[in-house]
mmCIF file of the C-alpha atoms, coordinates in Angstrom:
data_MODEL
# 
_entry.id   MODEL 
# 
loop_
_atom_site.group_PDB 
_atom_site.id 
_atom_site.type_symbol 
_atom_site.label_atom_id 
_atom_site.label_alt_id 
_atom_site.label_comp_id 
_atom_site.label_asym_id 
_atom_site.label_entity_id 
_atom_site.label_seq_id 
_atom_site.pdbx_PDB_ins_code 
_atom_site.Cartn_x 
_atom_site.Cartn_y 
_atom_site.Cartn_z 
_atom_site.occupancy 
_atom_site.B_iso_or_equiv 
_atom_site.pdbx_formal_charge 
_atom_site.auth_seq_id 
_atom_site.auth_comp_id 
_atom_site.auth_asym_id 
_atom_site.auth_atom_id 
_atom_site.pdbx_PDB_model_num 
ATOM 1   C CA . UNK A 1 1   ? 2.108   8.126   -27.200 1.00 0.00 ? 1   UNK A CA 1 
ATOM 2   C CA . UNK A 1 2   ? 5.230   7.672   -25.119 1.00 0.00 ? 2   UNK A CA 1 
ATOM 3   C CA . UNK A 1 3   ? 5.340   5.497   -22.013 1.00 0.00 ? 3   UNK A CA 1 
ATOM 4   C CA . UNK A 1 4   ? 5.671   7.170   -18.621 1.00 0.00 ? 4   UNK A CA 1 
ATOM 5   C CA . UNK A 1 5   ? 8.602   5.924   -16.517 1.00 0.00 ? 5   UNK A CA 1 
ATOM 6   C CA . UNK A 1 6   ? 8.727   6.624   -12.791 1.00 0.00 ? 6   UNK A CA 1 
ATOM 7   C CA . UNK A 1 7   ? 12.229  6.161   -11.348 1.00 0.00 ? 7   UNK A CA 1 
ATOM 8   C CA . UNK A 1 8   ? 12.473  4.766   -7.799  1.00 0.00 ? 8   UNK A CA 1 
ATOM 9   C CA . UNK A 1 9   ? 15.047  7.503   -7.075  1.00 0.00 ? 9   UNK A CA 1 
ATOM 10  C CA . UNK A 1 10  ? 12.242  10.075  -7.480  1.00 0.00 ? 10  UNK A CA 1 
ATOM 11  C CA . UNK A 1 11  ? 9.919   8.579   -4.839  1.00 0.00 ? 11  UNK A CA 1 
ATOM 12  C CA . UNK A 1 12  ? 8.120   11.148  -2.718  1.00 0.00 ? 12  UNK A CA 1 
ATOM 13  C CA . UNK A 1 13  ? 6.254   9.751   0.251   1.00 0.00 ? 13  UNK A CA 1 
ATOM 14  C CA . UNK A 1 14  ? 3.445   11.523  2.060   1.00 0.00 ? 14  UNK A CA 1 
ATOM 15  C CA . UNK A 1 15  ? 1.415   10.939  5.186   1.00 0.00 ? 15  UNK A CA 1 
ATOM 16  C CA . UNK A 1 16  ? -2.289  11.535  4.687   1.00 0.00 ? 16  UNK A CA 1 
ATOM 17  C CA . UNK A 1 17  ? -2.345  13.334  8.044   1.00 0.00 ? 17  UNK A CA 1 
ATOM 18  C CA . UNK A 1 18  ? 0.527   14.408  10.307  1.00 0.00 ? 18  UNK A CA 1 
ATOM 19  C CA . UNK A 1 19  ? 1.732   11.677  12.661  1.00 0.00 ? 19  UNK A CA 1 
ATOM 20  C CA . UNK A 1 20  ? 0.502   8.771   10.502  1.00 0.00 ? 20  UNK A CA 1 
ATOM 21  C CA . UNK A 1 21  ? 2.424   5.484   10.679  1.00 0.00 ? 21  UNK A CA 1 
ATOM 22  C CA . UNK A 1 22  ? 1.825   4.687   7.001   1.00 0.00 ? 22  UNK A CA 1 
ATOM 23  C CA . UNK A 1 23  ? 3.603   6.515   4.166   1.00 0.00 ? 23  UNK A CA 1 
ATOM 24  C CA . UNK A 1 24  ? 2.293   6.595   0.586   1.00 0.00 ? 24  UNK A CA 1 
ATOM 25  C CA . UNK A 1 25  ? 4.030   7.449   -2.700  1.00 0.00 ? 25  UNK A CA 1 
ATOM 26  C CA . UNK A 1 26  ? 1.951   7.934   -5.858  1.00 0.00 ? 26  UNK A CA 1 
ATOM 27  C CA . UNK A 1 27  ? 3.631   5.994   -8.674  1.00 0.00 ? 27  UNK A CA 1 
ATOM 28  C CA . UNK A 1 28  ? 0.869   6.601   -11.219 1.00 0.00 ? 28  UNK A CA 1 
ATOM 29  C CA . UNK A 1 29  ? -2.186  8.780   -10.800 1.00 0.00 ? 29  UNK A CA 1 
ATOM 30  C CA . UNK A 1 30  ? -5.221  9.687   -12.868 1.00 0.00 ? 30  UNK A CA 1 
ATOM 31  C CA . UNK A 1 31  ? -3.226  12.105  -15.004 1.00 0.00 ? 31  UNK A CA 1 
ATOM 32  C CA . UNK A 1 32  ? -1.443  9.124   -16.655 1.00 0.00 ? 32  UNK A CA 1 
ATOM 33  C CA . UNK A 1 33  ? -3.507  6.021   -15.835 1.00 0.00 ? 33  UNK A CA 1 
ATOM 34  C CA . UNK A 1 34  ? -7.097  4.933   -15.198 1.00 0.00 ? 34  UNK A CA 1 
ATOM 35  C CA . UNK A 1 35  ? -5.720  2.958   -12.209 1.00 0.00 ? 35  UNK A CA 1 
ATOM 36  C CA . UNK A 1 36  ? -3.890  4.822   -9.444  1.00 0.00 ? 36  UNK A CA 1 
ATOM 37  C CA . UNK A 1 37  ? -0.788  2.945   -8.237  1.00 0.00 ? 37  UNK A CA 1 
ATOM 38  C CA . UNK A 1 38  ? 0.688   3.708   -4.810  1.00 0.00 ? 38  UNK A CA 1 
ATOM 39  C CA . UNK A 1 39  ? 3.693   2.337   -2.929  1.00 0.00 ? 39  UNK A CA 1 
ATOM 40  C CA . UNK A 1 40  ? 2.674   2.074   0.742   1.00 0.00 ? 40  UNK A CA 1 
ATOM 41  C CA . UNK A 1 41  ? 5.096   1.623   3.642   1.00 0.00 ? 41  UNK A CA 1 
ATOM 42  C CA . UNK A 1 42  ? 3.889   0.746   7.139   1.00 0.00 ? 42  UNK A CA 1 
ATOM 43  C CA . UNK A 1 43  ? 6.201   1.304   10.101  1.00 0.00 ? 43  UNK A CA 1 
ATOM 44  C CA . UNK A 1 44  ? 6.399   -1.608  12.579  1.00 0.00 ? 44  UNK A CA 1 
ATOM 45  C CA . UNK A 1 45  ? 3.056   -1.537  14.400  1.00 0.00 ? 45  UNK A CA 1 
ATOM 46  C CA . UNK A 1 46  ? 1.738   1.033   11.920  1.00 0.00 ? 46  UNK A CA 1 
ATOM 47  C CA . UNK A 1 47  ? -1.826  1.100   10.587  1.00 0.00 ? 47  UNK A CA 1 
ATOM 48  C CA . UNK A 1 48  ? -4.262  3.300   8.718   1.00 0.00 ? 48  UNK A CA 1 
ATOM 49  C CA . UNK A 1 49  ? -7.426  4.335   10.492  1.00 0.00 ? 49  UNK A CA 1 
ATOM 50  C CA . UNK A 1 50  ? -10.544 2.489   9.308   1.00 0.00 ? 50  UNK A CA 1 
ATOM 51  C CA . UNK A 1 51  ? -11.501 3.995   5.942   1.00 0.00 ? 51  UNK A CA 1 
ATOM 52  C CA . UNK A 1 52  ? -13.787 3.422   3.002   1.00 0.00 ? 52  UNK A CA 1 
ATOM 53  C CA . UNK A 1 53  ? -13.918 4.311   -0.683  1.00 0.00 ? 53  UNK A CA 1 
ATOM 54  C CA . UNK A 1 54  ? -17.590 4.291   -1.747  1.00 0.00 ? 54  UNK A CA 1 
ATOM 55  C CA . UNK A 1 55  ? -16.845 4.148   -5.489  1.00 0.00 ? 55  UNK A CA 1 
ATOM 56  C CA . UNK A 1 56  ? -13.420 2.460   -5.589  1.00 0.00 ? 56  UNK A CA 1 
ATOM 57  C CA . UNK A 1 57  ? -12.022 -1.042  -5.352  1.00 0.00 ? 57  UNK A CA 1 
ATOM 58  C CA . UNK A 1 58  ? -8.642  -1.133  -3.610  1.00 0.00 ? 58  UNK A CA 1 
ATOM 59  C CA . UNK A 1 59  ? -6.118  -3.901  -4.305  1.00 0.00 ? 59  UNK A CA 1 
ATOM 60  C CA . UNK A 1 60  ? -3.002  -4.447  -2.154  1.00 0.00 ? 60  UNK A CA 1 
ATOM 61  C CA . UNK A 1 61  ? -0.099  -6.533  -3.497  1.00 0.00 ? 61  UNK A CA 1 
ATOM 62  C CA . UNK A 1 62  ? 2.201   -7.146  -0.521  1.00 0.00 ? 62  UNK A CA 1 
ATOM 63  C CA . UNK A 1 63  ? 5.902   -6.949  -1.331  1.00 0.00 ? 63  UNK A CA 1 
ATOM 64  C CA . UNK A 1 64  ? 7.477   -7.313  2.109   1.00 0.00 ? 64  UNK A CA 1 
ATOM 65  C CA . UNK A 1 65  ? 6.402   -7.913  5.707   1.00 0.00 ? 65  UNK A CA 1 
ATOM 66  C CA . UNK A 1 66  ? 3.272   -9.265  7.334   1.00 0.00 ? 66  UNK A CA 1 
ATOM 67  C CA . UNK A 1 67  ? 0.085   -7.695  8.532   1.00 0.00 ? 67  UNK A CA 1 
ATOM 68  C CA . UNK A 1 68  ? -3.498  -8.022  9.599   1.00 0.00 ? 68  UNK A CA 1 
ATOM 69  C CA . UNK A 1 69  ? -6.206  -6.749  7.245   1.00 0.00 ? 69  UNK A CA 1 
ATOM 70  C CA . UNK A 1 70  ? -9.689  -5.975  8.525   1.00 0.00 ? 70  UNK A CA 1 
ATOM 71  C CA . UNK A 1 71  ? -12.512 -5.575  6.004   1.00 0.00 ? 71  UNK A CA 1 
ATOM 72  C CA . UNK A 1 72  ? -16.071 -5.111  7.278   1.00 0.00 ? 72  UNK A CA 1 
ATOM 73  C CA . UNK A 1 73  ? -15.120 -6.787  10.593  1.00 0.00 ? 73  UNK A CA 1 
ATOM 74  C CA . UNK A 1 74  ? -13.501 -9.810  8.881   1.00 0.00 ? 74  UNK A CA 1 
ATOM 75  C CA . UNK A 1 75  ? -9.812  -10.193 9.842   1.00 0.00 ? 75  UNK A CA 1 
ATOM 76  C CA . UNK A 1 76  ? -7.280  -11.967 7.643   1.00 0.00 ? 76  UNK A CA 1 
ATOM 77  C CA . UNK A 1 77  ? -3.516  -12.281 7.890   1.00 0.00 ? 77  UNK A CA 1 
ATOM 78  C CA . UNK A 1 78  ? -1.482  -11.006 4.938   1.00 0.00 ? 78  UNK A CA 1 
ATOM 79  C CA . UNK A 1 79  ? 2.196   -11.343 4.068   1.00 0.00 ? 79  UNK A CA 1 
ATOM 80  C CA . UNK A 1 80  ? 4.674   -10.754 1.266   1.00 0.00 ? 80  UNK A CA 1 
ATOM 81  C CA . UNK A 1 81  ? 3.373   -12.425 -1.884  1.00 0.00 ? 81  UNK A CA 1 
ATOM 82  C CA . UNK A 1 82  ? -0.303  -12.029 -0.969  1.00 0.00 ? 82  UNK A CA 1 
ATOM 83  C CA . UNK A 1 83  ? -2.851  -9.916  -2.810  1.00 0.00 ? 83  UNK A CA 1 
ATOM 84  C CA . UNK A 1 84  ? -6.028  -8.703  -1.153  1.00 0.00 ? 84  UNK A CA 1 
ATOM 85  C CA . UNK A 1 85  ? -8.992  -7.075  -2.906  1.00 0.00 ? 85  UNK A CA 1 
ATOM 86  C CA . UNK A 1 86  ? -11.137 -4.701  -0.833  1.00 0.00 ? 86  UNK A CA 1 
ATOM 87  C CA . UNK A 1 87  ? -14.523 -4.052  -2.454  1.00 0.00 ? 87  UNK A CA 1 
ATOM 88  C CA . UNK A 1 88  ? -15.891 -0.568  -3.030  1.00 0.00 ? 88  UNK A CA 1 
ATOM 89  C CA . UNK A 1 89  ? -17.787 0.621   0.021   1.00 0.00 ? 89  UNK A CA 1 
ATOM 90  C CA . UNK A 1 90  ? -16.079 -1.741  2.484   1.00 0.00 ? 90  UNK A CA 1 
ATOM 91  C CA . UNK A 1 91  ? -14.735 -0.306  5.745   1.00 0.00 ? 91  UNK A CA 1 
ATOM 92  C CA . UNK A 1 92  ? -11.151 -1.508  6.066   1.00 0.00 ? 92  UNK A CA 1 
ATOM 93  C CA . UNK A 1 93  ? -7.697  -0.999  7.517   1.00 0.00 ? 93  UNK A CA 1 
ATOM 94  C CA . UNK A 1 94  ? -4.396  -2.860  7.542   1.00 0.00 ? 94  UNK A CA 1 
ATOM 95  C CA . UNK A 1 95  ? -1.904  -3.084  10.411  1.00 0.00 ? 95  UNK A CA 1 
ATOM 96  C CA . UNK A 1 96  ? 1.748   -4.138  10.261  1.00 0.00 ? 96  UNK A CA 1 
ATOM 97  C CA . UNK A 1 97  ? 2.231   -6.983  12.761  1.00 0.00 ? 97  UNK A CA 1 
ATOM 98  C CA . UNK A 1 98  ? 5.842   -7.768  11.804  1.00 0.00 ? 98  UNK A CA 1 
ATOM 99  C CA . UNK A 1 99  ? 9.102   -6.494  13.229  1.00 0.00 ? 99  UNK A CA 1 
ATOM 100 C CA . UNK A 1 100 ? 10.220  -4.584  10.120  1.00 0.00 ? 100 UNK A CA 1 
ATOM 101 C CA . UNK A 1 101 ? 8.499   -2.339  7.625   1.00 0.00 ? 101 UNK A CA 1 
ATOM 102 C CA . UNK A 1 102 ? 5.667   -3.729  5.520   1.00 0.00 ? 102 UNK A CA 1 
ATOM 103 C CA . UNK A 1 103 ? 5.287   -2.639  1.878   1.00 0.00 ? 103 UNK A CA 1 
ATOM 104 C CA . UNK A 1 104 ? 2.580   -2.998  -0.736  1.00 0.00 ? 104 UNK A CA 1 
ATOM 105 C CA . UNK A 1 105 ? 1.750   -1.816  -4.191  1.00 0.00 ? 105 UNK A CA 1 
ATOM 106 C CA . UNK A 1 106 ? -1.769  -0.480  -3.868  1.00 0.00 ? 106 UNK A CA 1 
ATOM 107 C CA . UNK A 1 107 ? -4.079  -0.069  -6.844  1.00 0.00 ? 107 UNK A CA 1 
ATOM 108 C CA . UNK A 1 108 ? -7.192  2.106   -6.651  1.00 0.00 ? 108 UNK A CA 1 
ATOM 109 C CA . UNK A 1 109 ? -9.830  2.102   -9.365  1.00 0.00 ? 109 UNK A CA 1 
ATOM 110 C CA . UNK A 1 110 ? -11.395 4.475   -9.985  1.00 0.00 ? 110 UNK A CA 1 
ATOM 111 C CA . UNK A 1 111 ? -9.087  6.980   -8.292  1.00 0.00 ? 111 UNK A CA 1 
ATOM 112 C CA . UNK A 1 112 ? -11.951 9.108   -6.942  1.00 0.00 ? 112 UNK A CA 1 
ATOM 113 C CA . UNK A 1 113 ? -9.536  11.761  -5.621  1.00 0.00 ? 113 UNK A CA 1 
ATOM 114 C CA . UNK A 1 114 ? -7.187  9.368   -3.783  1.00 0.00 ? 114 UNK A CA 1 
ATOM 115 C CA . UNK A 1 115 ? -3.935  10.449  -5.494  1.00 0.00 ? 115 UNK A CA 1 
ATOM 116 C CA . UNK A 1 116 ? -4.759  14.103  -4.793  1.00 0.00 ? 116 UNK A CA 1 
ATOM 117 C CA . UNK A 1 117 ? -5.526  13.276  -1.143  1.00 0.00 ? 117 UNK A CA 1 
ATOM 118 C CA . UNK A 1 118 ? -2.128  11.581  -0.788  1.00 0.00 ? 118 UNK A CA 1 
ATOM 119 C CA . UNK A 1 119 ? -0.234  14.412  -2.507  1.00 0.00 ? 119 UNK A CA 1 
ATOM 120 C CA . UNK A 1 120 ? -1.906  17.056  -0.285  1.00 0.00 ? 120 UNK A CA 1 
ATOM 121 C CA . UNK A 1 121 ? -0.588  15.346  2.849   1.00 0.00 ? 121 UNK A CA 1 
ATOM 122 C CA . UNK A 1 122 ? 2.669   16.317  4.536   1.00 0.00 ? 122 UNK A CA 1 
ATOM 123 C CA . UNK A 1 123 ? 5.851   15.049  2.885   1.00 0.00 ? 123 UNK A CA 1 
ATOM 124 C CA . UNK A 1 124 ? 7.301   12.043  4.721   1.00 0.00 ? 124 UNK A CA 1 
ATOM 125 C CA . UNK A 1 125 ? 10.867  10.712  4.798   1.00 0.00 ? 125 UNK A CA 1 
ATOM 126 C CA . UNK A 1 126 ? 12.121  8.302   2.149   1.00 0.00 ? 126 UNK A CA 1 
ATOM 127 C CA . UNK A 1 127 ? 15.264  6.191   2.423   1.00 0.00 ? 127 UNK A CA 1 
ATOM 128 C CA . UNK A 1 128 ? 17.209  3.515   0.584   1.00 0.00 ? 128 UNK A CA 1 
ATOM 129 C CA . UNK A 1 129 ? 15.085  0.686   2.025   1.00 0.00 ? 129 UNK A CA 1 
ATOM 130 C CA . UNK A 1 130 ? 12.020  2.326   0.451   1.00 0.00 ? 130 UNK A CA 1 
ATOM 131 C CA . UNK A 1 131 ? 13.705  2.638   -2.950  1.00 0.00 ? 131 UNK A CA 1 
ATOM 132 C CA . UNK A 1 132 ? 15.197  -0.868  -2.774  1.00 0.00 ? 132 UNK A CA 1 
ATOM 133 C CA . UNK A 1 133 ? 11.825  -2.522  -2.258  1.00 0.00 ? 133 UNK A CA 1 
ATOM 134 C CA . UNK A 1 134 ? 11.021  -1.582  -5.864  1.00 0.00 ? 134 UNK A CA 1 
ATOM 135 C CA . UNK A 1 135 ? 14.495  -2.052  -7.320  1.00 0.00 ? 135 UNK A CA 1 
ATOM 136 C CA . UNK A 1 136 ? 15.802  -5.296  -5.842  1.00 0.00 ? 136 UNK A CA 1 
ATOM 137 C CA . UNK A 1 137 ? 13.446  -7.276  -3.693  1.00 0.00 ? 137 UNK A CA 1 
ATOM 138 C CA . UNK A 1 138 ? 15.159  -9.835  -1.428  1.00 0.00 ? 138 UNK A CA 1 
ATOM 139 C CA . UNK A 1 139 ? 14.986  -13.525 -2.253  1.00 0.00 ? 139 UNK A CA 1 
ATOM 140 C CA . UNK A 1 140 ? 11.702  -15.170 -1.385  1.00 0.00 ? 140 UNK A CA 1 
ATOM 141 C CA . UNK A 1 141 ? 11.410  -16.665 2.051   1.00 0.00 ? 141 UNK A CA 1 
ATOM 142 C CA . UNK A 1 142 ? 10.029  -20.174 2.432   1.00 0.00 ? 142 UNK A CA 1 
ATOM 143 C CA . UNK A 1 143 ? 6.249   -20.031 2.548   1.00 0.00 ? 143 UNK A CA 1 
ATOM 144 C CA . UNK A 1 144 ? 3.902   -22.451 4.233   1.00 0.00 ? 144 UNK A CA 1 
ATOM 145 C CA . UNK A 1 145 ? 1.611   -24.297 1.840   1.00 0.00 ? 145 UNK A CA 1 
ATOM 146 C CA . UNK A 1 146 ? -1.006  -24.754 4.547   1.00 0.00 ? 146 UNK A CA 1 
ATOM 147 C CA . UNK A 1 147 ? -4.282  -22.984 3.770   1.00 0.00 ? 147 UNK A CA 1 
ATOM 148 C CA . UNK A 1 148 ? -5.080  -19.974 5.936   1.00 0.00 ? 148 UNK A CA 1 
ATOM 149 C CA . UNK A 1 149 ? -8.493  -19.307 7.367   1.00 0.00 ? 149 UNK A CA 1 
ATOM 150 C CA . UNK A 1 150 ? -10.235 -16.195 6.045   1.00 0.00 ? 150 UNK A CA 1 
# 
């Protein structure tokens, strides 16, 4: 079998519903992988509505920005370099609390129709900042080594 390569130049973002402040691009869906991989971009102040995936675990690997994640009424700050695992069945949402865009690689397993849901949504704009987050991430910023409360 040959590997599947997805070029950042071919990114196609979607909103799940019109007017959303989060854009999603399917990098790998169930047609090529048992794990769906999404690039998510939150506008400043942007958030998803509270949502749940009864059968799926959702993992966010934050690439840029900072946010607030809420999972079953527990709030935790997240930032570039963090990974958060949201268990199947949890009610969750994430809000961008920074001044610029926030990006994550999001993994969903099993897919349970998520890639199709994203692709059915209206096409959203994509620009060079979106492509660059995959191609050449900026140097790491200094990070505090102080533990954060959950």
